[in-house]
C-alpha positions as CSV (number, residue, x, y, z in Angstrom):
1,M,-9.4,-4.4,13.7
2,S,-6.0,-2.7,13.9
3,N,-5.7,1.0,14.8
4,L,-2.2,1.0,13.2
5,R,-3.5,3.4,10.6
6,H,-0.1,4.8,9.5
7,L,1.4,1.3,8.9
8,F,-1.6,0.1,6.9
9,R,-1.9,3.2,4.7
10,P,-1.2,2.6,1.0
11,L,1.9,4.1,-0.6
12,Q,2.8,4.9,-4.2
13,I,6.3,4.0,-5.2
14,G,6.8,5.0,-8.8
15,S,4.2,3.0,-10.8
16,L,3.6,0.6,-8.0
17,E,1.1,1.0,-5.2
18,I,1.7,-1.0,-2.1
19,Q,-1.1,-1.7,0.3
20,N,0.8,-1.2,3.6
21,R,4.2,0.0,4.7
22,V,5.8,-3.3,5.9
23,L,8.8,-4.6,3.9
24,L,10.1,-8.1,4.2
25,P,13.7,-7.2,3.2
26,A,16.1,-9.4,1.3
27,M,18.1,-11.6,3.6
28,G,20.5,-14.4,3.0
29,I,18.6,-17.5,4.1
30,G,19.8,-20.4,2.0
31,F,17.3,-23.0,0.8
32,V,18.9,-22.9,-2.7
33,D,20.1,-26.0,-4.6
34,E,23.6,-26.8,-5.7
35,E,23.0,-25.3,-9.1
36,G,21.8,-22.0,-7.7
37,H,18.2,-22.7,-8.5
38,V,15.0,-22.1,-6.5
39,T,13.8,-25.0,-4.4
40,R,10.3,-25.8,-3.1
41,Q,11.7,-25.2,0.3
42,L,12.6,-21.6,-0.7
43,T,9.3,-21.0,-2.4
44,E,7.2,-22.2,0.5
45,Y,9.2,-20.1,3.0
46,Y,8.2,-16.9,1.0
47,V,4.6,-18.1,0.3
48,E,4.0,-18.6,4.1
49,R,5.0,-15.0,4.7
50,A,3.1,-13.7,1.6
51,R,-0.1,-15.1,3.1
52,S,0.1,-12.4,5.8
53,R,0.3,-9.8,3.0
54,P,3.1,-7.4,3.8
55,G,3.4,-4.5,1.4
56,M,6.6,-5.5,-0.2
57,M,8.8,-8.6,-0.1
58,M,12.2,-9.6,-1.5
59,P,14.0,-12.9,-1.6
60,G,17.7,-13.0,-0.6
61,A,19.9,-10.9,-2.8
62,F,20.9,-12.1,-6.3
63,P,24.6,-11.8,-7.2
64,V,24.8,-10.5,-10.7
65,Q,28.0,-12.3,-11.5
66,Q,29.5,-15.6,-10.3
67,S,32.5,-13.6,-9.0
68,G,30.0,-11.6,-6.8
69,A,28.4,-14.6,-5.1
70,V,29.3,-15.8,-1.6
71,N,31.5,-18.9,-1.6
72,P,28.9,-21.7,-2.1
73,S,30.5,-23.6,0.8
74,V,29.1,-20.9,3.1
75,L,25.8,-20.0,1.5
76,R,24.1,-21.0,-1.7
77,M,22.5,-18.2,-3.7
78,I,20.3,-17.8,-6.8
79,H,22.4,-17.7,-10.0
80,I,20.5,-14.9,-11.7
81,W,23.2,-14.9,-14.5
82,D,22.2,-18.5,-15.4
83,D,19.2,-19.2,-17.6
84,G,18.6,-22.4,-15.7
85,S,17.5,-20.3,-12.6
86,L,14.7,-18.5,-14.5
87,P,11.9,-21.2,-14.5
88,G,12.1,-21.7,-10.7
89,L,12.1,-17.9,-10.1
90,E,9.1,-17.5,-12.4
91,S,7.2,-20.2,-10.4
92,M,8.2,-18.6,-7.1
93,V,7.1,-15.1,-8.2
94,A,3.7,-16.5,-9.4
95,A,3.2,-18.3,-6.1
96,V,3.8,-15.1,-4.1
97,H,1.7,-13.0,-6.5
98,R,-1.3,-15.3,-5.7
99,H,-1.4,-13.6,-2.3
100,G,-1.4,-10.0,-3.8
101,V,2.0,-9.0,-2.5
102,A,4.5,-6.8,-4.4
103,F,7.6,-9.1,-4.9
104,G,10.9,-7.5,-5.8
105,A,14.4,-8.6,-6.6
106,Q,17.6,-7.2,-4.9
107,L,20.7,-7.2,-7.1
108,Y,24.3,-7.0,-5.8
109,H,27.9,-8.1,-6.0
110,M,29.7,-9.1,-2.8
111,G,33.2,-7.9,-4.0
112,I,35.7,-8.5,-1.2
113,K,33.1,-10.2,1.0
114,S,32.6,-13.1,-1.4
115,G,35.2,-15.2,0.3
116,Q,36.4,-16.5,-3.1
117,R,40.1,-16.6,-3.9
118,D,39.6,-14.5,-7.1
119,M,37.5,-11.9,-5.4
120,L,37.3,-8.4,-6.9
121,G,37.4,-5.0,-5.1
122,P,37.9,-1.3,-5.7
123,S,41.4,-1.7,-4.3
124,S,43.6,-4.5,-3.0
125,I,42.2,-4.1,0.6
126,P,40.7,-7.2,2.3
127,A,37.5,-6.9,4.2
128,L,37.8,-5.9,7.9
129,D,35.7,-8.9,9.0
130,S,37.3,-11.4,6.6
131,F,37.7,-14.9,7.8
132,D,40.6,-15.5,5.4
133,N,43.7,-13.7,4.2
134,Y,42.7,-13.4,0.5
135,V,43.8,-10.1,-1.1
136,P,41.2,-9.0,-3.7
137,K,42.2,-8.1,-7.2
138,E,41.8,-4.3,-7.9
139,M,39.1,-4.0,-10.6
140,T,40.1,-2.7,-14.0
141,R,37.9,-0.4,-16.0
142,D,36.9,-3.5,-18.1
143,D,35.9,-5.3,-14.9
144,I,33.7,-2.3,-13.9
145,E,32.1,-2.1,-17.3
146,D,31.4,-5.9,-17.2
147,C,29.8,-5.6,-13.8
148,V,27.7,-2.6,-14.8
149,D,26.5,-4.7,-17.8
150,A,25.8,-7.6,-15.5
151,F,23.5,-5.5,-13.2
152,G,21.5,-4.4,-16.3
153,R,21.2,-7.9,-17.7
154,A,20.1,-9.2,-14.2
155,A,17.5,-6.5,-14.0
156,E,16.1,-7.6,-17.4
157,R,15.9,-11.2,-16.3
158,C,14.1,-10.3,-13.1
159,I,11.5,-8.3,-15.0
160,A,11.1,-11.1,-17.4
161,V,10.1,-13.6,-14.7
162,G,7.6,-11.1,-13.2
163,F,9.3,-9.3,-10.3
164,D,7.5,-6.0,-9.4
165,F,10.5,-3.9,-8.6
166,I,14.2,-3.9,-8.5
167,E,16.5,-2.9,-5.6
168,V,20.2,-2.2,-6.2
169,H,22.2,-3.2,-3.1
170,A,24.9,-0.5,-2.3
171,A,25.2,-1.1,1.4
172,H,26.8,-3.4,4.0
173,G,30.3,-3.3,2.6
174,Y,29.4,-5.2,-0.6
175,L,31.0,-4.1,-3.9
176,L,29.1,-0.9,-4.6
177,S,29.4,0.1,-0.9
178,Q,33.1,-0.7,-1.1
179,F,33.5,1.9,-3.9
180,L,31.6,4.4,-1.8
181,T,33.8,3.8,1.3
182,P,37.3,5.6,1.3
183,Y,38.7,2.8,3.5
184,Y,38.3,0.3,0.8
185,N,38.4,2.6,-2.2
186,R,41.9,3.9,-2.6
187,R,41.9,4.3,-6.3
188,A,43.6,7.2,-8.1
189,D,41.4,7.1,-11.2
190,E,37.9,8.5,-12.0
191,Y,36.4,5.9,-9.6
192,G,38.3,7.0,-6.5
193,G,39.0,10.0,-4.3
194,S,36.2,12.5,-4.5
195,L,32.6,11.9,-3.6
196,E,31.8,12.4,-7.3
197,N,34.3,9.7,-8.3
198,R,33.3,7.2,-5.6
199,T,29.7,7.3,-6.5
200,R,30.4,7.0,-10.3
201,F,30.1,3.2,-10.3
202,L,26.8,3.2,-8.5
203,F,25.3,5.9,-10.8
204,Q,26.5,3.9,-13.8
205,V,24.7,0.8,-12.5
206,I,21.5,2.7,-11.9
207,E,21.6,4.2,-15.4
208,E,22.3,0.8,-17.0
209,V,19.4,-0.8,-15.1
210,R,17.1,2.0,-16.2
211,R,18.4,1.8,-19.8
212,R,17.5,-1.9,-19.8
213,I,14.1,-1.9,-18.1
214,G,12.9,1.6,-18.7
215,D,10.0,2.7,-16.4
216,R,8.3,-0.6,-16.3
217,V,8.9,-1.1,-12.6
218,P,10.2,1.0,-9.7
219,V,13.9,0.9,-8.9
220,G,15.2,1.4,-5.3
221,V,18.6,1.6,-3.8
222,R,19.7,0.0,-0.5
223,I,22.4,2.2,0.8
224,N,24.2,2.9,4.1
225,G,23.4,5.9,6.2
226,G,26.8,5.4,7.8
227,D,29.4,2.6,7.7
228,F,30.3,3.0,11.4
229,L,34.0,2.6,10.8
230,K,36.5,4.3,13.1
231,E,38.1,6.0,10.0
232,G,37.5,6.0,6.3
233,G,33.9,5.2,6.3
234,W,30.9,6.4,4.2
235,T,29.0,8.9,6.2
236,L,25.4,10.1,6.7
237,A,26.4,13.5,5.4
238,E,27.6,11.9,2.2
239,L,24.4,10.0,1.8
240,C,22.4,13.2,2.3
241,A,24.4,14.9,-0.4
242,V,23.9,11.9,-2.8
243,A,20.3,11.1,-2.1
244,P,18.8,14.0,-4.2
245,V,21.1,12.9,-7.1
246,L,19.8,9.4,-6.8
247,E,16.3,10.7,-6.9
248,S,17.1,12.8,-10.0
249,K,18.3,9.6,-11.7
250,S,14.8,8.0,-11.4
251,V,15.4,6.1,-8.2
252,N,12.0,5.5,-6.7
253,Y,12.8,4.8,-3.1
254,L,15.8,4.5,-0.7
255,N,16.2,1.6,1.7
256,V,18.5,3.2,4.3
257,S,20.7,0.7,6.1
258,T,23.9,0.9,8.2
259,G,27.2,-0.7,8.8
260,V,29.8,-2.9,7.0
261,S,30.5,-5.3,9.9
262,Y,28.1,-8.0,10.9
263,D,27.1,-6.5,14.3
264,H,25.7,-3.5,12.5
265,V,24.3,-5.3,9.4
266,V,22.5,-7.8,11.7
267,P,22.3,-5.9,15.0
268,P,22.0,-8.2,18.1
269,I,20.0,-7.7,21.2
270,Y,22.5,-5.1,22.6
271,T,21.4,-2.6,19.8
272,E,18.4,-0.6,20.8
273,Q,15.1,-1.3,18.9
274,G,14.7,1.2,16.1
275,A,18.2,2.6,16.8
276,F,18.7,3.7,13.2
277,S,15.5,5.6,12.7
278,S,17.1,9.0,13.3
279,I,19.3,8.2,10.2
280,S,16.4,7.5,7.9
281,Q,14.6,10.6,9.2
282,E,17.6,12.8,8.2
283,V,17.8,11.2,4.8
284,R,14.0,11.7,4.3
285,S,14.4,15.4,4.8
286,H,16.6,15.6,1.6
287,V,14.3,13.7,-0.8
288,T,10.7,13.5,-1.9
289,I,10.8,9.7,-2.7
290,P,9.9,7.2,0.0
291,V,12.5,6.1,2.5
292,A,12.7,2.8,4.3
293,V,14.1,2.2,7.8
294,R,15.5,-1.0,9.2
295,G,17.3,-2.4,12.3
296,R,15.7,-4.2,15.3
297,I,12.1,-3.2,14.5
298,K,10.1,-6.1,15.7
299,S,6.8,-4.6,16.8
300,P,4.2,-3.3,14.4
301,V,3.3,-0.7,17.1
302,M,6.8,0.7,16.9
303,A,6.7,0.5,13.1
304,D,3.5,2.5,13.0
305,R,5.0,5.1,15.4
306,L,8.1,5.5,13.3
307,I,5.9,6.3,10.2
308,A,3.7,8.6,12.3
309,E,6.7,10.5,13.5
310,G,8.0,11.1,10.0
311,K,11.1,8.9,10.5
312,A,10.4,6.7,7.5
313,D,7.7,5.8,4.9
314,I,8.4,2.1,4.9
315,V,9.6,-0.2,7.7
316,A,11.8,-3.2,7.0
317,M,10.9,-6.0,9.4
318,G,13.0,-9.0,8.6
319,R,13.7,-11.1,11.6
320,A,10.3,-10.2,13.0
321,Q,8.7,-12.0,10.0
322,I,11.1,-14.9,10.4
323,A,9.9,-15.3,14.0
324,D,6.2,-14.9,13.1
325,P,5.2,-15.2,9.4
326,E,1.7,-14.1,10.4
327,M,2.8,-10.9,12.0
328,V,1.3,-8.5,9.4
329,Q,-2.1,-10.2,9.4
330,K,-2.2,-10.3,13.2
331,A,-1.3,-6.6,13.3
332,R,-4.0,-5.9,10.6
333,E,-6.6,-7.6,12.9
334,G,-5.4,-5.9,16.0
335,K,-4.1,-9.1,17.5
336,I,-0.8,-7.6,18.7
337,A,-0.5,-9.9,21.8
338,D,-0.7,-12.9,19.6
339,I,2.5,-12.0,17.7
340,R,5.4,-14.2,18.4
341,L,8.2,-11.7,18.9
342,C,11.8,-12.0,17.8
343,I,14.1,-12.2,20.8
344,A,17.2,-11.1,18.8
345,D,19.0,-14.3,19.8
346,C,20.8,-14.5,16.4
347,R,21.8,-18.1,17.0
348,G,19.3,-19.3,14.4
349,C,19.2,-16.6,11.8
350,S,22.6,-15.0,11.2
351,E,24.6,-17.6,13.0
352,G,22.6,-20.4,11.3
353,V,23.8,-19.1,7.9
354,L,27.4,-19.2,9.0
355,R,27.2,-22.6,10.7
356,Q,25.0,-24.5,8.3
357,G,24.4,-22.4,5.3
358,E,20.7,-21.7,6.0
359,I,18.7,-19.9,8.6
360,S,16.6,-21.3,11.5
361,C,14.9,-19.4,14.3
362,A,15.2,-19.7,18.1
363,V,11.4,-19.1,18.6
364,N,10.0,-20.5,15.3
365,P,11.0,-24.2,14.8
366,R,9.2,-24.4,11.4
367,V,11.5,-22.0,9.6
368,G,12.9,-23.7,6.6
369,R,10.4,-26.6,7.0
370,E,7.3,-24.8,5.8
371,Y,7.2,-27.1,2.8
372,L,7.3,-30.2,5.1
373,L,5.3,-29.2,8.2
374,N,1.9,-27.6,7.7
375,D,0.5,-26.6,11.1
376,V,-3.2,-26.1,10.5
377,P,-5.2,-24.6,13.4
378,G,-8.1,-26.9,14.5
379,Q,-6.6,-30.0,12.8
380,K,-6.6,-32.5,15.6
381,K,-4.9,-35.9,16.1
382,S,-7.2,-38.9,15.6
383,S,-6.3,-40.2,19.0
384,I,-6.4,-37.7,21.9
385,R,-4.0,-38.4,24.7
386,R,-3.5,-37.1,28.3
387,V,-0.1,-35.4,28.2
388,L,1.8,-34.2,31.3
389,V,4.7,-31.9,30.8
390,A,7.0,-31.4,33.7
391,G,8.9,-28.2,33.6
392,A,7.9,-24.8,32.1
393,G,11.1,-23.7,30.6
394,C,11.5,-23.1,26.9
395,A,11.3,-26.8,26.0
396,G,8.3,-27.5,28.2
397,L,6.3,-24.5,27.1
398,E,6.7,-25.3,23.5
399,A,6.0,-29.0,24.0
400,A,2.8,-28.1,25.9
401,R,1.7,-25.6,23.2
402,R,2.3,-27.9,20.3
403,A,0.7,-30.9,21.9
404,A,-2.4,-28.8,22.8
405,F,-2.4,-27.4,19.3
406,A,-2.8,-31.0,18.1
407,G,-5.8,-31.5,20.4
408,H,-4.3,-33.4,23.2
409,S,-5.3,-32.8,26.9
410,V,-2.3,-31.1,28.4
411,R,-1.2,-30.3,31.9
412,L,2.0,-28.3,32.4
413,C,3.6,-28.4,35.9
414,E,6.3,-26.1,37.1
415,S,8.1,-26.4,40.5
416,R,8.7,-22.6,40.6
417,G,6.0,-20.0,41.0
418,W,6.6,-18.7,37.5
419,I,7.2,-20.0,33.9
420,G,10.3,-19.4,31.8
421,G,13.1,-21.4,33.5
422,Q,16.5,-20.3,32.4
423,L,15.1,-17.9,29.9
424,R,13.5,-15.8,32.6
425,L,16.8,-15.8,34.5
426,A,18.7,-14.7,31.3
427,A,16.3,-11.8,31.0
428,R,17.8,-10.4,34.2
429,I,21.1,-9.8,32.5
430,P,21.7,-6.1,31.4
431,K,20.4,-5.3,27.9
432,R,18.8,-8.8,27.6
433,Q,15.4,-8.1,29.2
434,E,13.5,-8.8,25.9
435,M,14.6,-12.5,26.0
436,A,11.5,-12.8,28.2
437,D,9.2,-11.3,25.6
438,I,8.3,-14.7,24.3
439,L,7.0,-15.8,27.7
440,A,3.9,-13.6,27.6
441,W,3.2,-15.1,24.1
442,Y,3.5,-18.6,25.5
443,E,1.2,-17.9,28.4
444,R,-1.4,-16.4,26.1
445,Q,-1.2,-19.3,23.7
446,L,-1.4,-21.9,26.4
447,N,-4.4,-20.3,27.9
448,Q,-6.2,-20.1,24.5
449,L,-5.4,-23.8,23.9
450,G,-6.8,-24.8,27.3
451,V,-3.5,-26.1,28.8
452,E,-3.7,-26.5,32.6
453,I,-0.8,-24.7,34.2
454,W,0.1,-25.8,37.7
455,L,2.8,-23.6,39.3
456,N,4.6,-24.5,42.5
457,T,4.1,-28.2,41.6
458,V,6.8,-30.8,41.7
459,V,5.9,-33.8,39.6
460,G,6.3,-36.9,41.7
461,E,4.4,-40.2,42.3
462,N,1.4,-38.3,43.7
463,V,0.9,-36.2,40.6
464,L,1.5,-39.2,38.3
465,D,-1.1,-41.2,40.3
466,E,-3.6,-38.4,40.3
467,M,-3.4,-37.5,36.5
468,R,-2.5,-41.0,35.1
469,P,-1.1,-39.5,31.9
470,D,-0.8,-41.4,28.7
471,V,2.6,-39.7,28.1
472,L,5.0,-37.8,30.2
473,V,7.3,-35.1,28.7
474,V,10.2,-34.4,31.0
475,A,11.5,-30.9,30.5
476,T,13.0,-30.4,33.9
477,G,16.2,-28.8,32.7
478,S,19.6,-29.2,34.1
479,L,21.2,-28.7,37.5
480,P,24.5,-26.9,38.3
481,E,27.4,-29.0,39.5
482,I,30.5,-28.3,41.5
483,P,33.4,-29.1,39.1
484,L,35.3,-31.3,41.5
485,G,38.8,-31.9,40.4
486,Y,38.9,-28.6,38.5
487,I,38.3,-26.5,41.6
488,T,40.1,-27.8,44.6
489,G,40.3,-26.8,48.3
490,L,36.6,-26.2,48.8
491,E,36.9,-27.8,52.2
492,N,39.3,-25.0,53.1
493,V,36.7,-22.2,52.5
494,K,36.3,-20.0,55.5
495,D,35.0,-16.5,54.5
496,I,34.6,-16.9,50.7
497,E,31.0,-17.2,49.6
498,L,30.1,-19.9,47.1
499,L,27.1,-19.5,44.7
500,F,25.8,-21.2,41.7
501,S,24.9,-18.8,38.8
502,D,21.2,-20.0,39.1
503,E,21.1,-18.9,42.8
504,L,22.8,-15.6,42.0
505,L,20.2,-14.6,39.3
506,E,17.0,-16.3,40.7
507,D,17.5,-14.9,44.3
508,Q,19.3,-11.8,43.1
509,A,21.8,-12.6,45.7
510,L,24.4,-10.1,46.8
511,T,28.1,-10.8,46.4
512,E,31.3,-9.4,47.8
513,D,33.1,-6.8,45.8
514,D,35.6,-9.1,44.2
515,V,34.1,-12.1,42.4
516,L,35.6,-15.1,40.5
517,I,33.3,-16.8,38.0
518,V,34.3,-20.3,37.2
519,G,33.0,-21.3,33.8
520,G,33.1,-18.9,30.8
521,D,30.2,-20.3,28.7
522,Q,27.4,-18.0,27.6
523,I,25.9,-18.0,31.1
524,G,29.3,-17.2,32.7
525,L,30.0,-14.3,30.4
526,Q,26.4,-12.9,30.9
527,V,26.7,-13.3,34.7
528,A,30.0,-11.4,34.5
529,D,28.2,-8.5,32.7
530,Y,25.5,-8.6,35.4
531,L,28.0,-8.3,38.2
532,L,30.1,-5.7,36.4
533,E,27.0,-3.5,36.0
534,M,26.8,-3.5,39.8
535,G,30.3,-2.2,40.1
536,K,31.9,-5.5,41.1
537,K,35.5,-6.5,40.3
538,V,35.1,-9.7,38.2
539,Y,37.4,-12.4,37.2
540,L,36.2,-15.0,34.6
541,V,38.1,-18.2,34.2
542,E,37.4,-20.8,31.4
543,R,39.1,-24.1,30.8
544,G,38.5,-24.1,27.1
545,D,39.9,-22.1,24.2
546,H,36.8,-19.7,23.8
547,F,34.3,-17.9,25.8
548,A,30.5,-18.2,25.2
549,D,30.9,-20.6,22.3
550,K,27.2,-21.1,21.9
551,M,26.3,-17.4,21.5
552,A,26.0,-15.9,18.0
553,F,29.3,-14.3,17.2
554,Q,28.1,-10.7,16.9
555,D,26.2,-11.1,20.2
556,R,29.3,-12.5,21.9
557,G,31.5,-9.8,20.5
558,I,29.4,-6.9,21.8
559,L,28.9,-8.6,25.2
560,M,32.6,-9.2,25.6
561,G,33.4,-5.7,24.6
562,R,30.9,-4.4,27.2
563,A,32.5,-6.5,29.9
564,L,36.1,-5.6,29.0
565,E,35.2,-1.9,29.0
566,K,33.8,-2.3,32.6
567,G,37.0,-4.0,33.7
568,L,36.5,-7.7,33.3
569,E,39.6,-9.8,33.9
570,R,39.4,-13.0,31.9
571,R,41.6,-16.1,31.7
572,K,41.1,-19.0,29.3
573,R,42.8,-22.4,29.0
574,A,43.0,-22.5,32.7
575,N,43.8,-25.9,34.1
576,G,42.2,-25.4,37.5
577,V,41.3,-23.2,40.5
578,E,42.9,-23.7,43.9
579,I,41.4,-22.3,47.2
580,H,43.9,-22.3,50.0
581,P,43.2,-22.5,53.8
582,T,44.0,-18.8,54.0
583,D,41.2,-18.1,51.4
584,E,43.8,-17.3,48.8
585,V,42.6,-18.2,45.3
586,W,45.1,-19.3,42.7
587,L,44.6,-20.1,39.0
588,A,46.6,-22.9,37.4
589,L,47.2,-21.5,33.9
590,K,48.9,-22.9,30.8
591,D,52.1,-20.8,31.5
592,G,52.1,-20.9,35.3
593,R,50.1,-20.0,38.4
594,E,48.4,-16.7,39.2
595,R,47.1,-15.5,42.6
596,L,43.9,-13.5,42.5
597,P,43.6,-10.8,45.1
598,H,40.8,-10.6,47.7
599,I,38.3,-12.9,46.2
600,G,35.1,-12.7,48.3
601,T,32.7,-14.7,46.2
602,V,33.1,-17.6,43.8
603,V,30.3,-18.1,41.3
604,L,30.1,-21.6,39.7
605,S,28.8,-21.2,36.2
606,G,30.2,-24.1,34.2
607,R,29.3,-27.7,34.4
608,R,25.7,-28.8,34.5
609,R,24.0,-32.2,34.5
610,P,20.6,-33.2,33.1
611,N,17.9,-33.5,35.7
612,V,16.4,-36.9,34.8
613,L,15.3,-38.2,38.2
614,L,11.6,-37.9,37.2
615,A,12.2,-39.7,33.9
616,E,13.8,-42.7,35.7
617,L,10.9,-42.8,38.2
618,A,8.3,-42.7,35.4
619,E,10.0,-45.3,33.3
620,R,10.0,-47.7,36.3
621,R,6.2,-47.2,36.4
622,G,5.9,-48.2,32.7
623,L,4.9,-44.7,31.4
624,E,5.7,-43.5,27.9
625,V,8.4,-40.9,28.7
626,H,10.1,-38.3,26.4
627,V,13.1,-36.3,27.8
628,I,13.7,-32.9,26.0
629,G,15.6,-29.7,26.3
630,D,18.4,-29.4,28.8
631,A,17.1,-32.5,30.6
632,S,18.4,-34.5,27.6
633,G,21.8,-32.9,27.7
634,V,23.6,-29.6,27.6
635,A,27.2,-30.3,26.6
636,G,26.8,-30.8,22.8
637,E,27.2,-28.0,20.3
638,D,23.5,-28.0,19.5
639,Q,22.4,-28.4,23.1
640,G,21.9,-25.9,26.0
641,T,20.5,-23.1,23.9
642,V,17.0,-21.5,23.5
643,L,16.9,-22.6,19.9
644,A,17.7,-26.2,20.8
645,A,15.1,-26.3,23.7
646,I,12.2,-24.8,21.7
647,C,13.0,-27.0,18.7
648,A,13.0,-30.1,20.9
649,G,9.7,-29.1,22.5
650,Y,8.1,-28.5,19.1
651,E,9.3,-31.9,17.7
652,I,7.9,-33.9,20.6
653,G,4.6,-32.0,20.7
654,R,4.1,-32.5,17.0
655,Q,4.9,-36.2,17.2
656,L,2.6,-37.1,20.1
């Protein structure tokens, strides 16, 4: 059993007792139909996580008015203002309640972040992270009164369908947060200027919610402990002044958050785990009601420690429970090593919403498909097969795991002396070490499932003859290529050292002090950061319009910022690289040529080709062959990422 006694201690929140301190917070995940109604897909997503029995759960926030919803072309949301949404909500609440979990509803209005042409705001100031140029309409007093009323009516509807608590969202740069933030709120009436005036709208919302629902259920507020704007932001000091007032207005808990820009709202891997706990701790010292903390808390051990240290009463663990829906139950049973940890890749969750209108997960391929794919432990395939997986990168590890999970006899062969492939190399990049956290989980799962792992083993004819597999899964990855035609004059190289990025990271090779990286994809930009951390002078050249296209945008933004602060010189839309007999290096740019001074090392980090030699050999021998991961291609938009590799491994392992 677990020794996480602080995390699994009950807590009273108003009239509601929760059985542990883990909160699955409201997150925009999609899975809603075109009418804004609950789908089976959405219900099963939450039911799967309810089975693990966290203390509290909330579905993605409900906009209280149509004007406050995200543009539906970006993300579909529940239309809580529409009677047609209520039957589906009632069914979802009942399904979650069957597992004994407190299920709450978060209410909000997106204001200037809605992305709609007729968006509303406190003033005519567009969002700092807006993707369009729409100028919001400054809300009138009538608009404010209508919105206050909408919050109250939405709370009534939520109680009517059975939700156990209500949370008012006043964080993340949404409408109530916009009124709190001087940068956005430049009003000269009773809703702008002083702290008393900027909080008036929020207080009116809380009072109206309480007037409508009374004391039937607890009411919480999600609110920023700082906007992290350079100027004009809501501050921690202001929250500490306002928190006791919120408590006096019958608010039962505070869910302390941070930021109005996406890199703070959904902090990427470059943010320290538990980085915002000092903020919640300070807020907690000003109130007697429970305070929740959030932000890159993925381990129940850390969550327990934060509570023990008095930094929070509740711990919001969102992405952690996307990655492993069974996290709470595993922690309860003391099976910490069996938890599939979030690696903060962001490509599936936050980037997934922006790219496709719904989340996925780099390490959990079942996310969003819980209603279709029911992985039952011990449920074996009727026909057991001998499966050989070649390559122990992400794709190969997942293929071996899922095939063994189905009962097949699996051998996993890896040419190196360690598992992990490109993921282990990526974990050598500064601030990205936890990318390798998933590898310990894979090793443990494969051992428990009886997978034979053969390291330092190249699969060739002898291995095929010895094992005689029924099926071969080729997960041999990709190989770097010299971009002939793009880089010319290689025959002239005298003293310049040439390295592939794989060699640089795997061998931890030394370079000269001035380095040119050819290829500005995600690997190239990360290698640049790796070298800059060593004090090298780094030039990064990319033929395309963008750097690191396949990284989540907030991840990419922070990485690029780090690199530029350390002196990165970058060039995009470059037509080629020329190396002269004198070891001079020139770039052919869109608007002319540029000579780079004193280049001592050139790192090739761009073009790669699938490694399919084994597949061709096996097919000639008549074997059933499946090629997955980077071995099946790396150039496409949905190729060459951790998410794509693990998803491909899962699919083939499930289908065998």
